[in-house]
TORKE-136289 format. One record per atom (N, C-alpha, C): residue number from 1; residue in three letters; atom name; x, y, z. Coordinates in Angstrom, 2 decimals. Atoms other than C-alpha are relative to their C-alpha. Example, Ala and Ser with C-alpha at 12.3 -4.5 7.8 and 13.67 -1.06 7.14 Angstrom:
<atoms>
<atom pos="1" code="ALA" site="N" east="0.89" north="-1.19" up="0.00"/>
<atom pos="1" code="ALA" site="CA" east="12.30" north="-4.50" up="7.80"/>
<atom pos="1" code="ALA" site="C" east="0.90" north="1.20" up="0.00"/>
<atom pos="2" code="SER" site="N" east="-0.82" north="-1.19" up="-0.06"/>
<atom pos="2" code="SER" site="CA" east="13.67" north="-1.06" up="7.14"/>
<atom pos="2" code="SER" site="C" east="-0.77" north="1.09" up="0.73"/>
</atoms>
This chain:
<atoms>
<atom pos="1" code="UNK" site="N" east="-0.55" north="-1.33" up="0.22"/>
<atom pos="1" code="UNK" site="CA" east="181.60" north="58.46" up="44.29"/>
<atom pos="1" code="UNK" site="C" east="0.74" north="0.01" up="-1.33"/>
<atom pos="2" code="UNK" site="N" east="-0.69" north="-0.17" up="1.28"/>
<atom pos="2" code="UNK" site="CA" east="182.79" north="59.68" up="40.89"/>
<atom pos="2" code="UNK" site="C" east="0.75" north="1.32" up="0.01"/>
<atom pos="3" code="UNK" site="N" east="-0.81" north="-1.22" up="0.09"/>
<atom pos="3" code="UNK" site="CA" east="185.36" north="62.32" up="39.96"/>
<atom pos="3" code="UNK" site="C" east="0.06" north="0.45" up="-1.46"/>
<atom pos="4" code="UNK" site="N" east="-0.16" north="-0.62" up="1.32"/>
<atom pos="4" code="UNK" site="CA" east="185.48" north="64.70" up="37.00"/>
<atom pos="4" code="UNK" site="C" east="1.04" north="1.10" up="0.12"/>
<atom pos="5" code="UNK" site="N" east="-0.96" north="-1.09" up="0.09"/>
<atom pos="5" code="UNK" site="CA" east="188.24" north="67.07" up="35.97"/>
<atom pos="5" code="UNK" site="C" east="-0.41" north="0.85" up="-1.21"/>
<atom pos="6" code="UNK" site="N" east="0.43" north="-0.93" up="1.04"/>
<atom pos="6" code="UNK" site="CA" east="187.45" north="70.17" up="33.91"/>
<atom pos="6" code="UNK" site="C" east="1.04" north="1.10" up="-0.16"/>
<atom pos="7" code="UNK" site="N" east="-0.95" north="-1.08" up="0.26"/>
<atom pos="7" code="UNK" site="CA" east="189.42" north="73.01" up="32.34"/>
<atom pos="7" code="UNK" site="C" east="-0.71" north="1.18" up="-0.63"/>
<atom pos="8" code="UNK" site="N" east="0.51" north="-1.26" up="0.52"/>
<atom pos="8" code="UNK" site="CA" east="188.77" north="76.64" up="31.41"/>
<atom pos="8" code="UNK" site="C" east="1.13" north="1.00" up="0.06"/>
<atom pos="9" code="UNK" site="N" east="-1.02" north="-1.05" up="-0.04"/>
<atom pos="9" code="UNK" site="CA" east="190.92" north="79.67" up="30.64"/>
<atom pos="9" code="UNK" site="C" east="-0.55" north="1.27" up="0.60"/>
<atom pos="10" code="UNK" site="N" east="0.29" north="-1.37" up="-0.41"/>
<atom pos="10" code="UNK" site="CA" east="190.97" north="83.05" up="32.30"/>
<atom pos="10" code="UNK" site="C" east="0.57" north="0.94" up="-1.05"/>
<atom pos="11" code="UNK" site="N" east="-0.62" north="-1.02" up="0.84"/>
<atom pos="11" code="UNK" site="CA" east="191.62" north="86.20" up="30.36"/>
<atom pos="11" code="UNK" site="C" east="1.40" north="0.24" up="0.55"/>
<atom pos="12" code="UNK" site="N" east="-1.40" north="-0.05" up="-0.42"/>
<atom pos="12" code="UNK" site="CA" east="195.38" north="86.59" up="30.43"/>
<atom pos="12" code="UNK" site="C" east="0.40" north="1.41" up="0.41"/>
<atom pos="13" code="UNK" site="N" east="-0.24" north="-1.33" up="-0.54"/>
<atom pos="13" code="UNK" site="CA" east="195.51" north="89.74" up="32.55"/>
<atom pos="13" code="UNK" site="C" east="0.20" north="-0.16" up="1.51"/>
<atom pos="14" code="UNK" site="N" east="-0.28" north="0.22" up="-1.44"/>
<atom pos="14" code="UNK" site="CA" east="197.18" north="89.66" up="36.00"/>
<atom pos="14" code="UNK" site="C" east="-1.00" north="0.66" up="0.94"/>
<atom pos="15" code="UNK" site="N" east="0.98" north="-0.69" up="-0.86"/>
<atom pos="15" code="UNK" site="CA" east="194.73" north="92.20" up="37.46"/>
<atom pos="15" code="UNK" site="C" east="-1.32" north="-0.78" up="0.04"/>
<atom pos="16" code="UNK" site="N" east="1.25" north="0.76" up="0.05"/>
<atom pos="16" code="UNK" site="CA" east="191.69" north="90.21" up="36.29"/>
<atom pos="16" code="UNK" site="C" east="0.16" north="-1.34" up="0.71"/>
<atom pos="17" code="UNK" site="N" east="-0.24" north="1.29" up="-0.66"/>
<atom pos="17" code="UNK" site="CA" east="193.23" north="86.94" up="37.50"/>
<atom pos="17" code="UNK" site="C" east="-0.02" north="0.18" up="1.52"/>
<atom pos="18" code="UNK" site="N" east="0.00" north="-0.27" up="-1.44"/>
<atom pos="18" code="UNK" site="CA" east="193.82" north="88.46" up="40.96"/>
<atom pos="18" code="UNK" site="C" east="-1.43" north="0.25" up="0.50"/>
<atom pos="19" code="UNK" site="N" east="1.39" north="-0.23" up="-0.39"/>
<atom pos="19" code="UNK" site="CA" east="190.20" north="89.68" up="41.09"/>
<atom pos="19" code="UNK" site="C" east="-0.79" north="-1.31" up="0.03"/>
<atom pos="20" code="UNK" site="N" east="0.69" north="1.29" up="0.07"/>
<atom pos="20" code="UNK" site="CA" east="188.94" north="86.26" up="40.04"/>
<atom pos="20" code="UNK" site="C" east="0.32" north="-0.85" up="1.22"/>
<atom pos="21" code="UNK" site="N" east="-0.40" north="0.77" up="-1.17"/>
<atom pos="21" code="UNK" site="CA" east="190.94" north="84.58" up="42.78"/>
<atom pos="21" code="UNK" site="C" east="-0.60" north="0.57" up="1.28"/>
<atom pos="22" code="UNK" site="N" east="0.59" north="-0.64" up="-1.19"/>
<atom pos="22" code="UNK" site="CA" east="189.68" north="87.11" up="45.34"/>
<atom pos="22" code="UNK" site="C" east="-1.46" north="-0.42" up="0.16"/>
<atom pos="23" code="UNK" site="N" east="1.39" north="0.45" up="-0.08"/>
<atom pos="23" code="UNK" site="CA" east="186.08" north="86.20" up="44.49"/>
<atom pos="23" code="UNK" site="C" east="-0.08" north="-1.42" up="0.53"/>
<atom pos="24" code="UNK" site="N" east="0.04" north="1.39" up="-0.42"/>
<atom pos="24" code="UNK" site="CA" east="186.92" north="82.56" up="45.09"/>
<atom pos="24" code="UNK" site="C" east="0.46" north="-0.22" up="1.44"/>
<atom pos="25" code="UNK" site="N" east="-0.28" north="0.09" up="-1.43"/>
<atom pos="25" code="UNK" site="CA" east="188.10" north="83.31" up="48.62"/>
<atom pos="25" code="UNK" site="C" east="-1.26" north="0.24" up="0.81"/>
<atom pos="26" code="UNK" site="N" east="1.28" north="-0.26" up="-0.66"/>
<atom pos="26" code="UNK" site="CA" east="184.51" north="84.33" up="49.43"/>
<atom pos="26" code="UNK" site="C" east="-1.14" north="-0.27" up="-0.97"/>
<atom pos="27" code="UNK" site="N" east="1.07" north="0.38" up="0.91"/>
<atom pos="27" code="UNK" site="CA" east="182.17" north="82.43" up="47.14"/>
<atom pos="27" code="UNK" site="C" east="-1.33" north="0.22" up="0.70"/>
<atom pos="28" code="UNK" site="N" east="1.31" north="-0.32" up="-0.58"/>
<atom pos="28" code="UNK" site="CA" east="178.57" north="83.50" up="47.68"/>
<atom pos="28" code="UNK" site="C" east="-0.67" north="-1.25" up="0.58"/>
<atom pos="29" code="UNK" site="N" east="0.64" north="1.16" up="-0.64"/>
<atom pos="29" code="UNK" site="CA" east="176.63" north="81.21" up="50.06"/>
<atom pos="29" code="UNK" site="C" east="-1.03" north="-0.70" up="-0.90"/>
<atom pos="30" code="UNK" site="N" east="0.99" north="0.63" up="0.88"/>
<atom pos="30" code="UNK" site="CA" east="173.81" north="80.64" up="47.52"/>
<atom pos="30" code="UNK" site="C" east="0.66" north="-0.84" up="-1.09"/>
<atom pos="31" code="UNK" site="N" east="-0.73" north="0.74" up="1.02"/>
<atom pos="31" code="UNK" site="CA" east="176.37" north="79.49" up="44.96"/>
<atom pos="31" code="UNK" site="C" east="0.57" north="-1.29" up="0.62"/>
<atom pos="32" code="UNK" site="N" east="-0.51" north="1.19" up="-0.68"/>
<atom pos="32" code="UNK" site="CA" east="178.01" north="77.12" up="47.45"/>
<atom pos="32" code="UNK" site="C" east="-1.13" north="-1.00" up="0.26"/>
<atom pos="33" code="UNK" site="N" east="1.15" north="0.87" up="-0.26"/>
<atom pos="33" code="UNK" site="CA" east="174.59" north="75.75" up="48.39"/>
<atom pos="33" code="UNK" site="C" east="-0.42" north="-0.73" up="-1.28"/>
<atom pos="34" code="UNK" site="N" east="0.41" north="0.63" up="1.26"/>
<atom pos="34" code="UNK" site="CA" east="173.74" north="75.10" up="44.73"/>
<atom pos="34" code="UNK" site="C" east="0.99" north="-1.08" up="-0.42"/>
<atom pos="35" code="UNK" site="N" east="-1.02" north="1.00" up="0.32"/>
<atom pos="35" code="UNK" site="CA" east="177.03" north="73.24" up="44.27"/>
<atom pos="35" code="UNK" site="C" east="-0.28" north="-1.28" up="0.79"/>
<atom pos="36" code="UNK" site="N" east="0.23" north="1.17" up="-0.85"/>
<atom pos="36" code="UNK" site="CA" east="176.33" north="70.93" up="47.22"/>
<atom pos="36" code="UNK" site="C" east="-1.34" north="-0.65" up="-0.30"/>
<atom pos="37" code="UNK" site="N" east="1.33" north="0.55" up="0.29"/>
<atom pos="37" code="UNK" site="CA" east="172.62" north="70.53" up="46.38"/>
<atom pos="37" code="UNK" site="C" east="-0.01" north="-0.81" up="-1.29"/>
<atom pos="38" code="UNK" site="N" east="-0.03" north="0.70" up="1.29"/>
<atom pos="38" code="UNK" site="CA" east="173.57" north="69.31" up="42.89"/>
<atom pos="38" code="UNK" site="C" east="0.61" north="-1.39" up="0.10"/>
<atom pos="39" code="UNK" site="N" east="-0.64" north="1.30" up="-0.16"/>
<atom pos="39" code="UNK" site="CA" east="175.43" north="66.31" up="44.30"/>
<atom pos="39" code="UNK" site="C" east="1.51" north="0.06" up="-0.06"/>
<atom pos="40" code="UNK" site="N" east="-1.46" north="-0.16" up="-0.04"/>
<atom pos="40" code="UNK" site="CA" east="178.95" north="67.74" up="44.22"/>
<atom pos="40" code="UNK" site="C" east="0.40" north="0.04" up="1.47"/>
<atom pos="41" code="UNK" site="N" east="-0.41" north="0.05" up="-1.41"/>
<atom pos="41" code="UNK" site="CA" east="180.56" north="66.75" up="47.53"/>
<atom pos="41" code="UNK" site="C" east="1.31" north="0.73" up="0.24"/>
<atom pos="42" code="UNK" site="N" east="-1.29" north="-0.69" up="-0.14"/>
<atom pos="42" code="UNK" site="CA" east="183.96" north="68.31" up="46.86"/>
<atom pos="42" code="UNK" site="C" east="0.35" north="0.65" up="-1.34"/>
<atom pos="43" code="UNK" site="N" east="-0.43" north="-0.71" up="1.19"/>
<atom pos="43" code="UNK" site="CA" east="185.24" north="70.90" up="44.41"/>
<atom pos="43" code="UNK" site="C" east="1.31" north="0.71" up="0.31"/>
<atom pos="44" code="UNK" site="N" east="-1.28" north="-0.70" up="-0.12"/>
<atom pos="44" code="UNK" site="CA" east="188.79" north="72.18" up="43.94"/>
<atom pos="44" code="UNK" site="C" east="0.30" north="0.64" up="-1.34"/>
<atom pos="45" code="UNK" site="N" east="-0.43" north="-0.66" up="1.22"/>
<atom pos="45" code="UNK" site="CA" east="190.08" north="74.69" up="41.40"/>
<atom pos="45" code="UNK" site="C" east="1.48" north="0.36" up="0.15"/>
<atom pos="46" code="UNK" site="N" east="-1.43" north="-0.29" up="0.05"/>
<atom pos="46" code="UNK" site="CA" east="193.77" north="75.00" up="40.49"/>
<atom pos="46" code="UNK" site="C" east="0.27" north="0.89" up="-1.21"/>
<atom pos="47" code="UNK" site="N" east="-0.36" north="-0.89" up="1.11"/>
<atom pos="47" code="UNK" site="CA" east="195.48" north="77.56" up="38.25"/>
<atom pos="47" code="UNK" site="C" east="1.45" north="-0.18" up="-0.38"/>
<atom pos="48" code="UNK" site="N" east="-1.35" north="-0.03" up="0.55"/>
<atom pos="48" code="UNK" site="CA" east="198.55" north="77.37" up="36.02"/>
<atom pos="48" code="UNK" site="C" east="-0.02" north="1.09" up="-1.06"/>
<atom pos="49" code="UNK" site="N" east="0.10" north="-1.14" up="0.92"/>
<atom pos="49" code="UNK" site="CA" east="199.09" north="80.72" up="34.31"/>
<atom pos="49" code="UNK" site="C" east="-1.43" north="0.48" up="-0.03"/>
<atom pos="50" code="UNK" site="N" east="1.41" north="-0.40" up="0.10"/>
<atom pos="50" code="UNK" site="CA" east="195.65" north="81.61" up="33.00"/>
<atom pos="50" code="UNK" site="C" east="-0.92" north="-1.21" up="-0.23"/>
<atom pos="51" code="UNK" site="N" east="0.82" north="1.20" up="0.18"/>
<atom pos="51" code="UNK" site="CA" east="194.44" north="77.99" up="32.72"/>
<atom pos="51" code="UNK" site="C" east="-0.47" north="-0.50" up="1.36"/>
<atom pos="52" code="UNK" site="N" east="0.60" north="0.54" up="-1.22"/>
<atom pos="52" code="UNK" site="CA" east="192.08" north="76.66" up="35.38"/>
<atom pos="52" code="UNK" site="C" east="-0.30" north="-1.48" up="-0.17"/>
<atom pos="53" code="UNK" site="N" east="0.36" north="1.41" up="-0.05"/>
<atom pos="53" code="UNK" site="CA" east="191.59" north="73.03" up="36.35"/>
<atom pos="53" code="UNK" site="C" east="-0.91" north="-0.20" up="1.21"/>
<atom pos="54" code="UNK" site="N" east="0.96" north="0.27" up="-1.08"/>
<atom pos="54" code="UNK" site="CA" east="188.57" north="72.00" up="38.41"/>
<atom pos="54" code="UNK" site="C" east="-0.13" north="-1.51" up="0.17"/>
<atom pos="55" code="UNK" site="N" east="0.23" north="1.40" up="-0.33"/>
<atom pos="55" code="UNK" site="CA" east="188.24" north="68.66" up="40.16"/>
<atom pos="55" code="UNK" site="C" east="-1.25" north="-0.04" up="0.86"/>
<atom pos="56" code="UNK" site="N" east="1.20" north="0.16" up="-0.80"/>
<atom pos="56" code="UNK" site="CA" east="184.81" north="67.64" up="41.42"/>
<atom pos="56" code="UNK" site="C" east="-0.21" north="-1.47" up="0.32"/>
<atom pos="57" code="UNK" site="N" east="0.43" north="1.33" up="-0.42"/>
<atom pos="57" code="UNK" site="CA" east="183.76" north="64.60" up="43.38"/>
<atom pos="57" code="UNK" site="C" east="-1.50" north="0.06" up="0.17"/>
<atom pos="58" code="UNK" site="N" east="1.46" north="-0.07" up="0.08"/>
<atom pos="58" code="UNK" site="CA" east="180.11" north="63.79" up="42.87"/>
<atom pos="58" code="UNK" site="C" east="-0.64" north="-1.30" up="0.47"/>
<atom pos="59" code="UNK" site="N" east="0.77" north="1.18" up="-0.38"/>
<atom pos="59" code="UNK" site="CA" east="177.45" north="61.43" up="44.13"/>
<atom pos="59" code="UNK" site="C" east="-0.29" north="-0.82" up="-1.26"/>
<atom pos="60" code="UNK" site="N" east="0.27" north="0.88" up="1.13"/>
<atom pos="60" code="UNK" site="CA" east="176.50" north="58.47" up="41.96"/>
<atom pos="60" code="UNK" site="C" east="-1.16" north="0.48" up="-0.86"/>
<atom pos="61" code="UNK" site="N" east="1.16" north="-0.47" up="0.78"/>
<atom pos="61" code="UNK" site="CA" east="173.27" north="60.20" up="40.90"/>
<atom pos="61" code="UNK" site="C" east="0.21" north="1.40" up="-0.58"/>
<atom pos="62" code="UNK" site="N" east="-0.28" north="-1.32" up="0.55"/>
<atom pos="62" code="UNK" site="CA" east="174.98" north="63.47" up="39.87"/>
<atom pos="62" code="UNK" site="C" east="-0.17" north="-0.01" up="-1.52"/>
<atom pos="63" code="UNK" site="N" east="0.18" north="-0.17" up="1.44"/>
<atom pos="63" code="UNK" site="CA" east="174.11" north="64.76" up="36.40"/>
<atom pos="63" code="UNK" site="C" east="0.35" north="1.43" up="-0.37"/>
<atom pos="64" code="UNK" site="N" east="-0.32" north="-1.34" up="0.48"/>
<atom pos="64" code="UNK" site="CA" east="175.66" north="67.72" up="34.56"/>
<atom pos="64" code="UNK" site="C" east="-1.27" north="0.67" up="-0.55"/>
<atom pos="65" code="UNK" site="N" east="1.24" north="-0.55" up="0.56"/>
<atom pos="65" code="UNK" site="CA" east="172.30" north="68.16" up="32.81"/>
<atom pos="65" code="UNK" site="C" east="-0.92" north="0.53" up="1.09"/>
<atom pos="66" code="UNK" site="N" east="0.85" north="-0.45" up="-1.11"/>
<atom pos="66" code="UNK" site="CA" east="170.33" north="68.37" up="36.08"/>
<atom pos="66" code="UNK" site="C" east="0.59" north="1.22" up="0.68"/>
<atom pos="67" code="UNK" site="N" east="-0.64" north="-1.17" up="-0.61"/>
<atom pos="67" code="UNK" site="CA" east="172.88" north="70.77" up="37.54"/>
<atom pos="67" code="UNK" site="C" east="-0.22" north="1.23" up="-0.87"/>
<atom pos="68" code="UNK" site="N" east="0.19" north="-1.12" up="0.93"/>
<atom pos="68" code="UNK" site="CA" east="172.63" north="72.97" up="34.46"/>
<atom pos="68" code="UNK" site="C" east="-1.43" north="0.52" up="0.05"/>
<atom pos="69" code="UNK" site="N" east="1.41" north="-0.40" up="-0.09"/>
<atom pos="69" code="UNK" site="CA" east="168.83" north="72.98" up="34.67"/>
<atom pos="69" code="UNK" site="C" east="-0.29" north="0.75" up="1.29"/>
<atom pos="70" code="UNK" site="N" east="0.20" north="-0.67" up="-1.29"/>
<atom pos="70" code="UNK" site="CA" east="168.88" north="73.92" up="38.37"/>
<atom pos="70" code="UNK" site="C" east="0.68" north="1.37" up="0.01"/>
<atom pos="71" code="UNK" site="N" east="-0.72" north="-1.27" up="0.05"/>
<atom pos="71" code="UNK" site="CA" east="171.49" north="76.63" up="37.76"/>
<atom pos="71" code="UNK" site="C" east="-0.75" north="1.03" up="-0.84"/>
<atom pos="72" code="UNK" site="N" east="0.69" north="-0.91" up="0.91"/>
<atom pos="72" code="UNK" site="CA" east="169.39" north="78.12" up="34.96"/>
<atom pos="72" code="UNK" site="C" east="-1.16" north="0.73" up="0.66"/>
<atom pos="73" code="UNK" site="N" east="1.13" north="-0.65" up="-0.68"/>
<atom pos="73" code="UNK" site="CA" east="166.54" north="78.93" up="37.36"/>
<atom pos="73" code="UNK" site="C" east="0.40" north="0.59" up="1.36"/>
<atom pos="74" code="UNK" site="N" east="-0.50" north="-0.55" up="-1.25"/>
<atom pos="74" code="UNK" site="CA" east="168.73" north="80.08" up="40.26"/>
<atom pos="74" code="UNK" site="C" east="0.60" north="1.38" up="-0.27"/>
<atom pos="75" code="UNK" site="N" east="-0.49" north="-1.35" up="0.30"/>
<atom pos="75" code="UNK" site="CA" east="169.14" north="83.89" up="40.12"/>
<atom pos="75" code="UNK" site="C" east="1.40" north="0.29" up="0.53"/>
<atom pos="76" code="UNK" site="N" east="-1.33" north="-0.25" up="-0.57"/>
<atom pos="76" code="UNK" site="CA" east="172.21" north="83.93" up="42.40"/>
<atom pos="76" code="UNK" site="C" east="1.07" north="-0.68" up="-0.84"/>
<atom pos="77" code="UNK" site="N" east="-0.96" north="0.71" up="0.83"/>
<atom pos="77" code="UNK" site="CA" east="173.99" north="81.31" up="40.30"/>
<atom pos="77" code="UNK" site="C" east="0.15" north="0.70" up="-1.34"/>
<atom pos="78" code="UNK" site="N" east="-0.07" north="-0.71" up="1.28"/>
<atom pos="78" code="UNK" site="CA" east="173.10" north="83.17" up="37.10"/>
<atom pos="78" code="UNK" site="C" east="0.80" north="1.30" up="0.14"/>
<atom pos="79" code="UNK" site="N" east="-0.75" north="-1.23" up="-0.24"/>
<atom pos="79" code="UNK" site="CA" east="174.46" north="86.42" up="38.57"/>
<atom pos="79" code="UNK" site="C" east="1.49" north="-0.31" up="0.16"/>
<atom pos="80" code="UNK" site="N" east="-1.39" north="0.42" up="-0.20"/>
<atom pos="80" code="UNK" site="CA" east="177.66" north="84.65" up="39.69"/>
<atom pos="80" code="UNK" site="C" east="0.64" north="-0.37" up="-1.35"/>
<atom pos="81" code="UNK" site="N" east="-0.54" north="0.44" up="1.28"/>
<atom pos="81" code="UNK" site="CA" east="178.13" north="83.05" up="36.26"/>
<atom pos="81" code="UNK" site="C" east="0.26" north="1.18" up="-0.93"/>
<atom pos="82" code="UNK" site="N" east="-0.22" north="-1.19" up="0.83"/>
<atom pos="82" code="UNK" site="CA" east="177.70" north="86.40" up="34.47"/>
<atom pos="82" code="UNK" site="C" east="1.23" north="0.76" up="0.48"/>
<atom pos="83" code="UNK" site="N" east="-1.15" north="-0.69" up="-0.57"/>
<atom pos="83" code="UNK" site="CA" east="180.23" north="87.98" up="36.83"/>
<atom pos="83" code="UNK" site="C" east="1.29" north="-0.75" up="-0.32"/>
<atom pos="84" code="UNK" site="N" east="-1.21" north="0.78" up="0.25"/>
<atom pos="84" code="UNK" site="CA" east="182.74" north="85.13" up="36.44"/>
<atom pos="84" code="UNK" site="C" east="0.40" north="0.04" up="-1.47"/>
<atom pos="85" code="UNK" site="N" east="-0.29" north="-0.02" up="1.43"/>
<atom pos="85" code="UNK" site="CA" east="182.44" north="85.28" up="32.64"/>
<atom pos="85" code="UNK" site="C" east="0.77" north="1.27" up="-0.40"/>
<atom pos="86" code="UNK" site="N" east="-0.81" north="-1.20" up="0.26"/>
<atom pos="86" code="UNK" site="CA" east="183.99" north="88.76" up="32.82"/>
<atom pos="86" code="UNK" site="C" east="1.49" north="-0.33" up="0.11"/>
<atom pos="87" code="UNK" site="N" east="-1.39" north="0.40" up="-0.22"/>
<atom pos="87" code="UNK" site="CA" east="187.21" north="86.96" up="33.83"/>
<atom pos="87" code="UNK" site="C" east="0.40" north="-1.22" up="-0.83"/>
<atom pos="88" code="UNK" site="N" east="-0.25" north="1.27" up="0.66"/>
<atom pos="88" code="UNK" site="CA" east="186.88" north="83.70" up="31.91"/>
<atom pos="88" code="UNK" site="C" east="-0.06" north="0.15" up="-1.52"/>
<atom pos="89" code="UNK" site="N" east="0.16" north="0.12" up="1.45"/>
<atom pos="89" code="UNK" site="CA" east="187.27" north="82.74" up="28.27"/>
<atom pos="89" code="UNK" site="C" east="0.03" north="-1.48" up="-0.33"/>
<atom pos="90" code="UNK" site="N" east="0.09" north="1.41" up="0.40"/>
<atom pos="90" code="UNK" site="CA" east="186.49" north="79.50" up="26.51"/>
<atom pos="90" code="UNK" site="C" east="1.34" north="-0.50" up="-0.50"/>
<atom pos="91" code="UNK" site="N" east="-1.18" north="0.62" up="0.58"/>
<atom pos="91" code="UNK" site="CA" east="189.24" north="77.09" up="25.61"/>
<atom pos="91" code="UNK" site="C" east="-0.10" north="0.07" up="-1.52"/>
<atom pos="92" code="UNK" site="N" east="0.05" north="-0.16" up="1.45"/>
<atom pos="92" code="UNK" site="CA" east="190.22" north="77.38" up="21.94"/>
<atom pos="92" code="UNK" site="C" east="-0.80" north="-1.08" up="-0.72"/>
<atom pos="93" code="UNK" site="N" east="0.70" north="1.12" up="0.64"/>
<atom pos="93" code="UNK" site="CA" east="188.65" north="73.99" up="21.15"/>
<atom pos="93" code="UNK" site="C" east="-1.39" north="-0.26" up="0.59"/>
<atom pos="94" code="UNK" site="N" east="1.33" north="0.18" up="-0.62"/>
<atom pos="94" code="UNK" site="CA" east="185.48" north="74.42" up="23.24"/>
<atom pos="94" code="UNK" site="C" east="-1.10" north="0.16" up="-1.04"/>
<atom pos="95" code="UNK" site="N" east="1.17" north="-0.14" up="0.87"/>
<atom pos="95" code="UNK" site="CA" east="182.12" north="74.01" up="21.55"/>
<atom pos="95" code="UNK" site="C" east="-0.65" north="1.35" up="0.27"/>
<atom pos="96" code="UNK" site="N" east="0.68" north="-1.28" up="-0.23"/>
<atom pos="96" code="UNK" site="CA" east="180.04" north="77.18" up="21.10"/>
<atom pos="96" code="UNK" site="C" east="-0.87" north="-0.06" up="1.27"/>
<atom pos="97" code="UNK" site="N" east="0.76" north="-0.07" up="-1.24"/>
<atom pos="97" code="UNK" site="CA" east="178.59" north="78.19" up="24.48"/>
<atom pos="97" code="UNK" site="C" east="0.56" north="-0.84" up="1.13"/>
<atom pos="98" code="UNK" site="N" east="-0.58" north="0.86" up="-1.02"/>
<atom pos="98" code="UNK" site="CA" east="180.76" north="75.70" up="26.37"/>
<atom pos="98" code="UNK" site="C" east="1.04" north="0.78" up="0.80"/>
<atom pos="99" code="UNK" site="N" east="-0.98" north="-0.65" up="-0.87"/>
<atom pos="99" code="UNK" site="CA" east="182.65" north="77.05" up="29.36"/>
<atom pos="99" code="UNK" site="C" east="0.99" north="-1.05" up="0.49"/>
<atom pos="100" code="UNK" site="N" east="-0.88" north="1.04" up="-0.54"/>
<atom pos="100" code="UNK" site="CA" east="184.23" north="74.34" up="31.50"/>
<atom pos="100" code="UNK" site="C" east="-0.08" north="-1.23" up="-0.90"/>
<atom pos="101" code="UNK" site="N" east="-0.08" north="1.18" up="0.86"/>
<atom pos="101" code="UNK" site="CA" east="185.39" north="71.41" up="29.35"/>
<atom pos="101" code="UNK" site="C" east="0.43" north="-1.19" up="0.85"/>
<atom pos="102" code="UNK" site="N" east="-0.33" north="1.21" up="-0.75"/>
<atom pos="102" code="UNK" site="CA" east="185.39" north="67.92" up="30.87"/>
<atom pos="102" code="UNK" site="C" east="1.22" north="-0.65" up="-0.64"/>
<atom pos="103" code="UNK" site="N" east="-1.23" north="0.62" up="0.48"/>
<atom pos="103" code="UNK" site="CA" east="188.84" north="66.35" up="30.60"/>
<atom pos="103" code="UNK" site="C" east="-0.17" north="-1.51" up="-0.12"/>
<atom pos="104" code="UNK" site="N" east="0.00" north="1.44" up="0.18"/>
<atom pos="104" code="UNK" site="CA" east="189.38" north="62.83" up="29.36"/>
<atom pos="104" code="UNK" site="C" east="1.19" north="-0.59" up="0.76"/>
<atom pos="105" code="UNK" site="N" east="-1.09" north="0.65" up="-0.74"/>
<atom pos="105" code="UNK" site="CA" east="191.38" north="60.63" up="31.74"/>
<atom pos="105" code="UNK" site="C" east="0.76" north="-0.91" up="-0.97"/>
<atom pos="106" code="UNK" site="N" east="-0.81" north="0.83" up="0.91"/>
<atom pos="106" code="UNK" site="CA" east="194.27" north="59.06" up="29.83"/>
<atom pos="106" code="UNK" site="C" east="0.98" north="-0.89" up="0.75"/>
<atom pos="107" code="UNK" site="N" east="-0.94" north="0.83" up="-0.76"/>
<atom pos="107" code="UNK" site="CA" east="196.32" north="57.53" up="32.66"/>
<atom pos="107" code="UNK" site="C" east="-0.38" north="0.03" up="1.47"/>
<atom pos="108" code="UNK" site="N" east="0.20" north="0.09" up="-1.44"/>
<atom pos="108" code="UNK" site="CA" east="195.96" north="56.33" up="36.23"/>
<atom pos="108" code="UNK" site="C" east="0.86" north="-1.14" up="0.52"/>
<atom pos="109" code="UNK" site="N" east="-0.76" north="1.09" up="-0.62"/>
<atom pos="109" code="UNK" site="CA" east="198.22" north="54.31" up="38.52"/>
<atom pos="109" code="UNK" site="C" east="-0.91" north="-0.78" up="0.92"/>
<atom pos="110" code="UNK" site="N" east="0.72" north="0.84" up="-0.95"/>
<atom pos="110" code="UNK" site="CA" east="196.96" north="51.50" up="40.67"/>
<atom pos="110" code="UNK" site="C" east="0.88" north="-0.16" up="1.23"/>
<atom pos="111" code="UNK" site="N" east="-0.77" north="0.21" up="-1.23"/>
<atom pos="111" code="UNK" site="CA" east="198.02" north="51.14" up="44.32"/>
<atom pos="111" code="UNK" site="C" east="0.22" north="-1.47" up="0.24"/>
</atoms>
């Protein structure tokens, strides 16, 4: 099992942020299915102000590239992504076309 942490910003508008959160209380079943089918076993999203942090736990054979390819041909996922982009904005340092940015781990404690 591997873990990735990602970040993305929301548009800094309380009404839009509330709408975005409401959508995430009832994520569409086809979108949830695509998440699990891609090898993501657990996904959590946290918010601080308008910044989002996503933590995903994935199977050993998970690939961001394969997930992206599967999402590109899934009409429900494409519709969801277009809708979510109405609320989201790229991080200032994101590459062109990049939404969620994978974070680099810089510290971890050992038990």
